[in-house]
N, C-alpha and C positions, 0 to 999 in steps of 0.2 A: 418452600426453602431447601426443605430436605429432600424433596425430590430432584431438584436441580443439582444439588451437591452429589446425590447418589449417581445420577447419570452422568456427571463429569467424572467422577471416579470409574464408573464403568466403561465410559468412553475411553479413558487413559489406560485402564487395564486391557481392553481389547484392542487397543493400537499398538502395543508391543514396542520394542525398543526401535524397530525400523518405523513405525508409525510415528513414534516421538521424533525420529530424525526427520522424517518427511513434513511433519506439522512444522518443526522448528526451520525447516529449510523455506518454508512459506513466510513464518515470522522473520527471517533474515533479509527477505527480499523487500521491495517496495510496497508489497500488498501489506495493508493494515490488519494484521491478524494478532490478538493478544496472545503473548506467551503464557501467562498466567493461567489460562484455560487448560492447558496440558499440564504445565509443570508443577502446580501445586497439588492437583489430584495425584500425578506421577510419584511427587515426594511423600504423599500420605501412603501411598500403595508401599513405597520403599521402608516407611517406618513398620508396616505391619508384615514384612517379610515377603509380601508377594512379587516385589520387584527389587533389583540390585540398585543402590543408591549410585554407585560408580559407574555401572553402566548406563543409566539414565544420564548421568551427568556428561558421559562421553558422547552418546547418541545425539541428545540435545545440543551439546557445544559444537558437535561437527555439522548438525543440521544447521546451526545458525551461521556456522562459519560457510557453508556451502551455497547459502542464500546470500551472504554478503559478497561472495566471491561473484555470484551471478550479476548482482548490482555492479561490481568492480568492472566485470567484462564487457556489460552492458554500456556502461558510461565510456570506458576506453575505446571500444571500436564502433557504437553506433552513435551515442548521444553527442559526441565530439563532432561528429559529421555534419549535424544537424542544428549544431548550436551556432546561430548567426552572429550573436554578439561576441565579438572577439574580446572585448573589453571586460566582459563578464568572466572569460575563460581566464584572461590573464589575472583578474583579481583572485579567482579560485586558486590559480597557480601559485601566486604569491604567497596566499594564506598558507596552503599546505607547506610550503618552503620553509616558512617560520613556525607554524604549528601543527604540520601533519602528524608527526609523530604523537604528541600529546592527543590530537583529537581523535586520531584513529583508536587510541587507547581508552579515553574517555567517554567517547560518545555512546558505546555500547552499553555504558553502565548510566546512561542518562535516558530516564523513559521518554519515549516519542522521538529520540534522535538515533538510538542505535542502528536500525536498519539503513539510514539514509546517508551516514557518513562515507560508505562505501561508493556511493555516486561521486562526490567532489575528488573521492581518492582516486579513482579510475580517470577522472577528467584531467587531473593534474599529473597523472602518471606515477603516482607514488609507487617505490619499489614494491613488487608483488611480495617478496619474502618479509619484508618489514610490515606491511598492511596484513598479510595472513597471520603472522606471529602476534602482533599486536591485537587483532581482533579476535583471535582464539582464546587468548589469555582473558581478555575483557569477558568475552562472553562465558567463558567458564565461571568466572565470579558472577555473572549475572543469572546464569542458570543455576549454580549452586545456592543463591541467594533465594530464588524462587522454589528450588525443591526444598530447601530447609524449612521453608513456610509451612509446606505440607507435611514434610517430616514431623514439626512439632505436633501437629495436631493429632497425629497417631501415636507418639510415643508415650509409653506407661511410666516407665522409671523416672521419679524426680530429678535424678542426676543427669540423665538423658536430656529432659527437656531443659534444665538448666544449661548444658553445653549448647544445646541448639539455639536458645533464646541469646547467648552470648555470642555465638557466632552471626547470629541474624543482625544483633546490634552492631558489630563491627563491619559487617558487609553494609548495613544500612547507612552508616557513616560514611563509608567509602561512595556510595551512590549518592549522597546527599552533597558531600563536597565536591564531588565530581560534577554534579548538574549545576551547582553553584558557578565553578569555575568555567564549565563550557558556555552556560549561557552569558556569563560576564565577557568572554572571548568574543561570542558571536555578536554582542550588543556592541563592542568597542570596533570590531571590524565594520559593522554597518555605518557606523558614525563616520569612519576614514573615508 
């Protein structure tokens, strides 16, 4: 286990900020890549002073946003042309008219759904400025949460650990509440 942790930290260290951006770009697309493999070790490196927490937060959030934008554009220009069932497209559009804003914000905070919300957003032609701003804010929260987990493992001072733990608890609550709301809405929509 120690070898695996060491390798993940080494990988995050060697990747640099641009590598974090590229990795998170993949995470933001529909390719199932776990963000935790990059963000938690990067957070640890930030706690030891080897990386800047702020630069990691910005690079990872922009990477996730770029991946989400790729999905959005893919859905807008390519998937819509091949979607044969207009009824499905109509359902997606109606859902996004009613719940698009909250969904675009909450889905990136929901494990397993974050990278996929951009596809229905593109299919329904959600306004791009709204999609980008909501997705970026939500991604910053998720990325910050993951970085703080790693940061907590490397901090020496008790006060810093307590501050990190408090921030993790708050962000964890946001993620749990968000997950419950999103899954409830999805269940309700599938029953209609």
